[in-house]
MIBARO-301399 format. One record per residue (C-alpha): residue number from 0; residue in three letters; x, y, z. Coordinates in steps of 0.02 Angstrom, whole numbers, padded with zeros to 5 digits. Layout:
BEGIN
@i NUM; aa ALA; px X; py Y; pz Z
...
END
This chain:
BEGIN
@i 0; aa UNK; px 04762; py -00169; pz 12032
@i 1; aa UNK; px 04700; py -00004; pz 12099
@i 2; aa UNK; px 04802; py -00028; pz 12257
@i 3; aa UNK; px 04962; py -00045; pz 12155
@i 4; aa UNK; px 04931; py 00109; pz 12048
@i 5; aa UNK; px 05027; py 00228; pz 12164
@i 6; aa UNK; px 05178; py 00112; pz 12162
@i 7; aa UNK; px 05176; py 00098; pz 11972
@i 8; aa UNK; px 05153; py 00284; pz 11937
@i 9; aa UNK; px 05311; py 00382; pz 11897
@i 10; aa UNK; px 05255; py 00531; pz 12002
@i 11; aa UNK; px 05117; py 00579; pz 12122
@i 12; aa UNK; px 05033; py 00681; pz 11985
@i 13; aa UNK; px 05020; py 00525; pz 11876
@i 14; aa UNK; px 04925; py 00419; pz 12004
@i 15; aa UNK; px 04751; py 00479; pz 11948
@i 16; aa UNK; px 04799; py 00452; pz 11766
@i 17; aa UNK; px 04859; py 00275; pz 11806
@i 18; aa UNK; px 04698; py 00236; pz 11899
@i 19; aa UNK; px 04594; py 00304; pz 11755
@i 20; aa UNK; px 04688; py 00197; pz 11630
@i 21; aa UNK; px 04661; py 00043; pz 11738
@i 22; aa UNK; px 04475; py 00076; pz 11749
@i 23; aa UNK; px 04462; py 00112; pz 11562
@i 24; aa UNK; px 04554; py -00049; pz 11519
@i 25; aa UNK; px 04444; py -00149; pz 11637
@i 26; aa UNK; px 04284; py -00078; pz 11563
@i 27; aa UNK; px 04347; py -00103; pz 11386
@i 28; aa UNK; px 04383; py -00286; pz 11422
@i 29; aa UNK; px 04212; py -00313; pz 11500
@i 30; aa UNK; px 04128; py -00243; pz 11345
@i 31; aa UNK; px 04234; py -00320; pz 11208
@i 32; aa UNK; px 04276; py -00488; pz 11289
@i 33; aa UNK; px 04103; py -00567; pz 11281
@i 34; aa UNK; px 04076; py -00501; pz 11105
@i 35; aa UNK; px 04242; py -00573; pz 11045
@i 36; aa UNK; px 04214; py -00742; pz 11128
@i 37; aa UNK; px 04037; py -00748; pz 11058
@i 38; aa UNK; px 04100; py -00712; pz 10882
@i 39; aa UNK; px 04234; py -00847; pz 10895
@i 40; aa UNK; px 04112; py -00975; pz 10965
@i 41; aa UNK; px 03986; py -00932; pz 10830
@i 42; aa UNK; px 04116; py -00955; pz 10693
@i 43; aa UNK; px 04214; py -01106; pz 10760
@i 44; aa UNK; px 04117; py -01188; pz 10901
@i 45; aa UNK; px 04146; py -01201; pz 11088
@i 46; aa UNK; px 04319; py -01277; pz 11070
@i 47; aa UNK; px 04387; py -01114; pz 11002
@i 48; aa UNK; px 04335; py -01019; pz 11160
@i 49; aa UNK; px 04469; py -01103; pz 11265
@i 50; aa UNK; px 04602; py -01060; pz 11136
@i 51; aa UNK; px 04551; py -00878; pz 11145
@i 52; aa UNK; px 04553; py -00876; pz 11335
@i 53; aa UNK; px 04725; py -00958; pz 11341
@i 54; aa UNK; px 04792; py -00834; pz 11213
@i 55; aa UNK; px 04725; py -00688; pz 11316
@i 56; aa UNK; px 04805; py -00760; pz 11474
@i 57; aa UNK; px 04973; py -00777; pz 11387
@i 58; aa UNK; px 04963; py -00597; pz 11323
@i 59; aa UNK; px 04917; py -00535; pz 11498
@i 60; aa UNK; px 05064; py -00631; pz 11571
@i 61; aa UNK; px 05183; py -00557; pz 11443
@i 62; aa UNK; px 05118; py -00382; pz 11477
@i 63; aa UNK; px 05141; py -00406; pz 11665
@i 64; aa UNK; px 05317; py -00473; pz 11639
@i 65; aa UNK; px 05363; py -00325; pz 11529
@i 66; aa UNK; px 05292; py -00202; pz 11655
@i 67; aa UNK; px 05386; py -00287; pz 11797
@i 68; aa UNK; px 05550; py -00264; pz 11704
@i 69; aa UNK; px 05526; py -00074; pz 11695
@i 70; aa UNK; px 05615; py 00047; pz 11809
@i 71; aa UNK; px 05471; py 00121; pz 11909
@i 72; aa UNK; px 05496; py 00249; pz 12045
@i 73; aa UNK; px 05386; py 00240; pz 12198
@i 74; aa UNK; px 05276; py 00391; pz 12230
@i 75; aa UNK; px 05367; py 00420; pz 12395
@i 76; aa UNK; px 05534; py 00424; pz 12301
@i 77; aa UNK; px 05473; py 00538; pz 12161
@i 78; aa UNK; px 05501; py 00723; pz 12163
@i 79; aa UNK; px 05352; py 00838; pz 12174
@i 80; aa UNK; px 05316; py 00912; pz 12000
@i 81; aa UNK; px 05249; py 01074; pz 12074
END
């Protein structure tokens, strides 16, 4: 993901912001994921864990599909904001 941040950023100035958002999202998932799965398993048993993982995978796929549809400029094609 970090390697694709420059390609997904709208300008060269946005690359650090994009990388920061990726790292923040990754850390947020690593903190909240186990807590959420633990709460679901505690309430409904181990069978509910697979439902939660499948739902998260579907949401991630939809997010990736929506991002792929966007019109992103490459950093090399973007104009310098300065």
